[in-house]
C-alpha positions as CSV (number, residue, x, y, z in Angstrom):
1,M,108.8,92.6,45.9
2,S,110.2,90.9,48.3
3,D,109.9,87.1,48.9
4,P,107.0,86.1,51.5
5,S,109.4,83.4,52.2
6,S,111.9,85.8,54.2
7,S,108.9,87.5,56.1
8,V,108.1,86.5,59.5
9,P,104.9,84.6,58.8
10,A,101.7,86.4,58.7
11,D,99.5,84.3,60.9
12,L,102.4,84.9,64.1
13,L,101.9,88.3,63.1
14,A,98.0,88.1,63.8
15,D,98.3,86.4,66.7
16,L,100.2,89.0,68.4
17,R,98.3,91.4,67.4
18,A,95.2,89.5,68.4
19,E,96.8,89.4,72.1
20,G,97.3,92.9,72.1
21,E,93.9,93.3,71.5
22,E,92.3,91.6,74.0
23,L,94.0,92.9,76.5
24,D,93.4,96.5,75.2
25,A,89.6,95.2,75.6
26,L,90.0,94.4,79.6
27,V,91.7,98.1,80.1
28,G,90.5,100.5,77.5
29,D,87.1,101.8,78.8
30,L,88.5,101.6,82.4
31,D,87.9,104.3,85.0
32,P,91.2,106.6,85.6
33,A,90.9,105.7,88.7
34,E,91.1,102.0,87.8
35,W,94.6,102.3,86.3
36,A,96.1,102.1,90.0
37,R,94.2,98.9,91.3
38,P,96.8,96.5,92.7
39,T,97.9,93.3,90.2
40,P,99.4,90.3,91.7
41,A,103.2,91.6,91.0
42,P,103.7,92.9,94.4
43,G,104.0,96.7,93.7
44,W,102.5,97.2,90.2
45,S,99.6,98.5,89.4
46,L,97.3,98.5,86.4
47,A,99.0,101.3,84.8
48,H,102.7,99.8,85.7
49,Q,101.7,96.3,83.8
50,I,100.4,98.3,80.4
51,A,103.7,100.9,80.7
52,H,106.1,98.0,80.8
53,L,104.4,96.3,77.9
54,A,104.7,99.5,76.1
55,W,108.7,100.0,77.5
56,T,109.1,96.6,76.4
57,D,107.8,97.4,73.0
58,R,109.6,100.8,72.2
59,A,112.8,98.0,73.0
60,A,111.7,95.9,70.4
61,L,111.1,98.2,67.7
62,L,114.2,99.9,68.5
63,A,116.1,96.5,68.5
64,L,114.5,96.2,64.9
65,T,114.9,99.2,63.8
66,D,117.8,101.2,65.2
67,A,120.8,98.4,66.6
68,D,122.9,102.1,68.0
69,A,120.1,103.5,70.0
70,F,119.0,99.8,71.3
71,A,123.0,98.9,72.7
72,K,122.9,102.7,74.3
73,Q,119.6,101.2,75.9
74,V,121.5,98.3,77.1
75,E,123.9,100.6,78.6
76,T,121.4,102.0,81.2
77,A,120.1,98.6,81.6
78,L,123.2,97.2,82.5
79,A,124.0,100.0,84.9
80,A,121.2,99.1,87.0
81,P,120.3,95.6,86.2
82,D,117.9,94.9,89.3
83,S,115.9,98.1,88.6
84,F,115.8,99.2,84.7
85,V,112.1,96.7,84.3
86,D,110.9,99.0,87.3
87,D,112.1,102.2,86.7
88,G,110.2,101.7,83.1
89,A,107.5,100.9,84.2
90,A,107.4,103.5,87.1
91,E,108.1,105.7,83.9
92,G,104.9,105.2,82.4
93,A,102.8,104.5,85.4
94,A,103.1,107.8,86.2
95,L,101.4,108.9,83.0
96,P,97.9,110.2,82.8
97,P,95.8,106.5,81.8
98,R,95.0,108.2,78.5
99,E,98.1,108.9,77.1
100,L,99.9,105.6,78.6
101,L,97.2,103.9,76.1
102,A,97.8,106.0,73.8
103,R,101.1,105.6,73.6
104,W,101.0,101.4,74.0
105,R,98.4,101.2,71.8
106,A,100.9,103.5,69.0
107,G,103.9,101.1,70.3
108,R,102.0,98.4,69.6
109,T,101.3,99.1,65.8
110,A,104.9,100.4,64.8
111,L,106.0,97.1,66.5
112,G,103.7,95.0,64.4
113,E,104.8,97.0,61.1
114,A,108.5,96.6,62.0
115,L,108.5,93.2,62.5
116,A,106.2,92.6,59.4
117,A,109.0,94.4,57.3
118,A,111.9,92.4,58.9
119,D,114.2,89.9,57.4
120,A,113.0,87.1,58.8
121,G,116.5,85.3,58.5
122,E,118.6,88.4,60.4
123,R,119.1,88.5,64.1
124,F,118.2,91.1,65.7
125,P,119.6,92.1,69.4
126,W,118.6,91.5,72.2
127,Y,119.2,92.0,76.1
128,G,120.1,88.0,76.2
129,P,121.2,86.6,72.8
130,P,120.1,87.8,69.6
131,M,116.9,86.7,68.2
132,K,115.1,86.4,64.8
133,A,112.1,89.0,63.7
134,A,109.5,85.6,64.3
135,S,111.4,84.7,67.9
136,M,110.6,88.4,69.2
137,A,107.3,88.2,68.1
138,S,106.9,84.9,69.6
139,A,108.5,86.9,72.9
140,R,106.1,89.9,72.6
141,L,103.2,88.0,71.8
142,M,104.2,86.0,75.5
143,E,104.8,88.9,77.4
144,T,101.6,90.7,76.5
145,W,99.7,87.4,77.4
146,A,101.7,87.1,81.1
147,H,101.0,90.7,81.8
148,G,97.6,90.2,80.7
149,Q,96.9,87.4,83.2
150,D,98.2,89.7,85.9
151,V,95.7,92.9,85.0
152,A,92.6,90.1,84.3
153,D,93.7,88.5,88.1
154,A,93.2,92.1,89.2
155,L,90.0,92.8,87.7
156,G,88.7,89.5,88.4
157,A,88.3,88.5,84.3
158,A,87.9,85.5,82.9
159,R,90.1,85.0,80.1
160,T,89.3,81.9,77.7
161,P,92.4,80.1,76.2
162,T,92.9,80.3,72.9
163,A,95.3,78.1,70.7
164,R,97.6,81.2,70.8
165,L,99.0,79.9,73.3
166,R,101.2,77.5,71.6
167,H,103.5,80.3,71.3
168,V,104.1,80.2,74.8
169,A,104.4,76.9,75.2
170,R,107.0,76.7,72.7
171,I,109.0,79.3,74.4
172,G,108.8,77.5,77.5
173,V,109.6,74.1,76.2
174,R,113.2,75.7,74.5
175,A,113.8,77.3,77.6
176,R,114.2,74.5,79.6
177,N,117.7,74.6,80.2
178,Y,117.8,78.3,80.2
179,A,115.7,77.7,83.6
180,F,118.2,75.7,85.0
181,A,121.1,77.6,83.9
182,V,119.7,80.9,85.2
183,R,119.6,79.0,88.9
184,G,123.1,78.0,88.6
185,L,122.5,74.0,87.9
186,P,123.6,71.8,85.0
187,A,120.9,71.4,82.6
188,P,119.8,68.1,82.0
189,E,121.7,65.8,79.3
190,A,118.7,63.5,78.1
191,E,115.9,65.0,76.1
192,F,112.1,65.8,77.9
193,R,108.3,64.6,76.1
194,V,106.3,67.2,76.7
195,E,102.7,66.7,75.7
196,L,99.8,69.4,76.5
197,V,96.5,69.3,75.8
198,A,95.2,72.4,73.7
199,P,92.3,74.8,74.7
200,D,90.0,72.6,72.5
201,G,90.5,69.9,74.8
202,V,90.8,67.6,72.0
203,E,94.5,68.4,70.1
204,V,97.5,67.1,71.2
205,W,100.8,69.4,71.3
206,A,103.9,67.3,71.5
207,Y,107.6,68.4,71.9
208,G,110.4,66.1,72.3
209,P,111.3,62.2,71.5
210,A,107.9,60.2,71.7
211,D,110.3,57.8,73.8
212,A,111.9,60.3,76.4
213,A,111.5,58.8,79.8
214,Q,111.5,62.2,81.0
215,R,108.1,63.3,80.6
216,V,105.5,66.6,81.4
217,T,101.5,66.1,80.5
218,G,98.7,68.4,81.4
219,P,96.2,71.3,79.6
220,A,98.5,73.8,77.8
221,L,97.5,76.7,79.7
222,D,98.6,75.2,83.2
223,F,101.9,75.1,81.5
224,C,101.9,78.4,80.1
225,L,100.8,79.5,83.7
226,L,103.4,77.9,85.1
227,V,106.8,78.7,82.5
228,T,105.1,82.4,83.4
229,Q,105.3,81.7,86.9
230,R,101.7,83.1,86.7
231,A,100.5,80.1,88.7
232,H,101.9,78.5,91.9
233,R,102.7,74.3,90.4
234,T,100.6,72.8,93.2
235,D,97.6,74.6,91.6
236,L,98.1,73.1,88.3
237,A,97.3,69.8,86.7
238,L,101.1,69.5,85.7
239,V,101.9,65.9,86.0
240,A,106.4,65.0,85.6
241,T,107.7,61.5,85.0
242,G,111.4,61.3,86.0
243,A,113.4,63.3,89.0
244,D,114.8,65.9,85.9
245,A,111.4,67.0,84.3
246,D,110.1,66.9,87.9
247,R,112.7,69.8,89.1
248,W,112.3,71.4,85.8
249,L,108.7,72.3,87.0
250,D,109.9,73.4,90.0
251,I,111.7,76.2,88.0
252,A,110.2,76.8,84.8
253,Q,110.6,80.3,83.1
254,A,109.6,81.1,79.8
255,F,111.0,85.2,80.1
256,A,114.5,85.9,79.8
257,G,116.4,87.4,82.7
258,P,117.0,86.9,86.8
259,A,114.7,83.5,88.3
260,G,111.2,85.2,89.5
261,Q,109.9,84.7,92.9
262,G,106.6,83.3,91.1
263,R,103.1,83.1,92.9
264,E,102.3,81.6,96.2
265,P,100.1,78.6,96.2
266,R,96.4,80.0,96.1
267,D,95.6,78.8,99.9
268,A,99.4,79.4,101.6
């Protein structure tokens, strides 16, 4: 019998599963023609959003189960660094919506099973630094939530924020230095204090030293929208104290890869 302490936390896997199910509820019963509806991501339809998630889930599954096959996929990505993400999304988006939906569902299930079976202490290859299985699960949840926001925005659907956002917030905080590095900027030397009001309006998720001079405060939802670049800073109720913290909120990103363009202000 495996040691439970060597497994990815069950609550994290449950949160990842729930995030996928919530997005599935938005698209599962759509008329096939609706899948061509444009989303806030330029050039991406609803089908592109789901196809991208399906493609990335398959990549994560390969990383967990077949390192050699994943290495070949990385070689393909390196050969077309500026287009491989869009190419993968476009390939999936060209499928009939029912087939795309079935592929995404099957991939989510297979990935969840692989994450549950993975050794929590092992590091698995990825497009950036190798990741432990728990970090990979958190990253998949973050991306599912972020692309789910694009889908919800396109459909005019309101989503109720949940405590699952703590996974997105944690990645955003931990990616602070990466956001500076990817723009060729030196990372701040001092740690920041980040205090985010959870979706229940009562709990506060706190990161960093309590006495740090550089601080960020505000709603957890707004912070998650910012670090996934799903909303412009001026449309969010986040407050920065200190020049470095203020600069961070202009460039924050929770995802690997080049700096994104983000969203325009609502009134732009």
